[in-house]
C-alpha positions, 0 to 999 in steps of 0.5 A, a space after each residue: 712928431 714923436 714916434 716912440 713905441 710904434 704899434 701896428 694899426 691892426 692891434 690898436 684900431 680895433 680896441 680904440 674904436 670898440 671903446 668908442 662904440 660901447 659907451 655911445 650905444 649904451 648911452 644913446 640906445 641901451 638907455 632907451 631899452 632900459 627906460 622902456 623896461 622900467 615903465 617910462 613913456 615913449 614920448 619921454 624916452 624919445 625926448 630925454 634920450 635924444 637930448 643925450 646927443 647934446 655933448 656930441 653936438 657941442 663937442 667942437 666947443 672944447 675940441 680945440 682944447 684936446 687938439 692943442 693941450 696935452 696928448 690925445 692918448 692921455 685924453 682918451 684914457 682919462 675919459 674912459 676912466 670917467 665913463 667907467 665911473 658914470 656907468 657905475 653911478 647909473 647902476 647904483 641909482 637905478 633902483 631909487 625913487 627918483 631913478 629917472 633923473 638920477 640915472 639921466 644925470 650919470 648918463 649926461 656925465 658919461 655922454 660928455 666923457 664919451 664925446 671927449 673920448 671920441 675927439 681924442 680917439 679920432 685925433 689919434 687915428 688922423 695923426 697916426 695914419 697916412 691918408 691912404 691908410 685912413 681910407 684902407 682902415 676905415 672899414 676896420 675902424 667902422 667894423 670895431 666901432 660897430 662891434 662895440 655898439 653890438 656888444 652894447 645893443 646885443 650882449 649887454 641887452 641879453 645880459 639884462 634880459 637874463 637878469 630880468 628873468 632870473 632876478 624877477 625885478 627889472 630895476 635890480 636887473 638893470 642896476 647890475 647890468 650897468 655895473 657890469 658895463 662899468 667893469 667892461 669900460 675899466 677892462 677896455 681902458 686897460 687894453 687901450 693903455 697897453 695897445 695904443 701907440 705913443 704917437 703925438 704931434 708937437 704941442 704949439 707954444 702959447 701964442 700959437 695956441 691962442 692963434 690956433 684956437 680961433 683958426 680952428 673955427 674960421 678955417 672950418 667954416 670957410 671951407 669950399 662948399 661948406 654950406 651944402 656939406 653941412 646940409 649933407 651931414 645933417 640930413 643923410 641920416 634923417 630917417 635913421 635918426 628917428 628909427 633908432 629911437 623907436 625900433 627897440 620900443 616897437 620890438 618890445 611893446 605889447 601887441 595891443 600898442 602895435 608892437 611885436 611883444 618880444 622879450 629883452 633877451 630876444 631883442 638883444 639876441 637879434 642885434 647881438 648875433 645875426 645882426 652883428 654878422 650882417 653889420 660887420 659884412 656890410 661895413 667891411 664891404 663898404 670900406 673895401 668898395 670905396 678904397 677900390 673905386 672912390 667915394 663918387 661911385 658909391 655915394 648914391 648906392 650907399 645912401 640907398 642902402 642906408 635908407 631903403 631897409 627902413 621901409 621893411 618896418 612898415 610891413 612888420 608894424 602892419 602885420 605884427 607877425 608872431 614868428 620872430 623869423 620875420 623881425 630877425 630878417 628885417 634886422 639882418 637887412 637893416 644892419 647890413 644896409 646900415 653898415 654898407 651905407 655908413 661907410 660913405 658917410 664916414 669917408 665924407 666926414 674924413 674929407 670934410 676934416 682935411 687940412 689944418 686942425 684935422 682933429 678939431 675939424 673932424 670933431 666939428 663935422 661929427 658935432 653936426 652929425 650928432 645934431 642931425 640925430 638929436 633934433 629929429 630923435 627928440 620928436 620921434 616919440 611924440 610922432 610915434 604916439 601921434 601916428 602909431 607904429 605903422 604911420 611912424 615907419 611910413 613917415 621914416 620912409 618919407 624922410 629918406 627923400 631929402 637924404 637921397 636928394 642931398 646925397 646927389 647934390 653934395 660936392 666932393 672929389 669923386 676919387 676921394 678915399 680911393 687907394 693909391 696905386 
């Protein structure tokens, strides 16, 4: 392993993982808000935006290429440039007559680039840090990933809401918003070029590459307890996978349709201010807790933390409170619970990637994670239109039962993630 230009993880982890979070949340979540404001139905929103998960599902197919050819740094810098172009394309086609399919095409382009960027960025994290550092920095990593997500779901949505009001045209507002996102990605790419270390494993020769390509998959699917491990990855976020697609439409929809009739700026403000504080606090505390006590002590409490706050949406949908304070309180509790509960999920994915080919095995694990989000999300809009918002959130609550059951059954070293004394 070469080790030129070594830099502290306190610098490059925040910038690298913020650059993972921004495009992901824009493609998967902000696209939902954009299409809602441009008049697309909930059923189409749920179906087509959930299909955007597909590149993250199938990224293990090309993850060995990233693992075995080139350098992780060149891969993620190249993909971040592609993402900037993809968002620019979305912005330039939003006002067209066939905007839905044109923008979806550019979102697809961005989704493949974002998934590949994730592979390379996670590979950098795994090869540049020692195992105890990986556990210690998981809170920082997760926090800045979520800062990137909140930048998209909060600040960028607030910008879109401001432009909707000032321009008086939702199409123009979202067109300029996506152009701004493209510019932001260019800025983040430049920061990562300057901040990330030039640390890389030696590339294998051609026979080794050919042998390794097959071994990547065989060694992953022959891991001990791989069946129940993959079941955990698929089911742990069963409720969230549906909630995340319909939460924003619920907050934005008019009262007559069962929503809360909030403005785009109000939704962005909730997620971008009070929501981000709660999320950061939950994520940091989750990483510290596992680093101190190990994964075994915190798995069930974190599974409950991730799922129980979803039940609060039932009350919001039933009572439809006029005061934004109630919706804001639910967002705060949900975001804190998500940040705290997701730490266990991230540590388990790191555990699942242990051994040979960490980069590719982590990509395989996160591919199954994306699959667990994609298929339930595809049905979420249809379920919501069938049950209404109150019935839908009750269904989301029921979906946490298998999640808690699998969290109690999955096998792993109870001390995994604990900081070495």
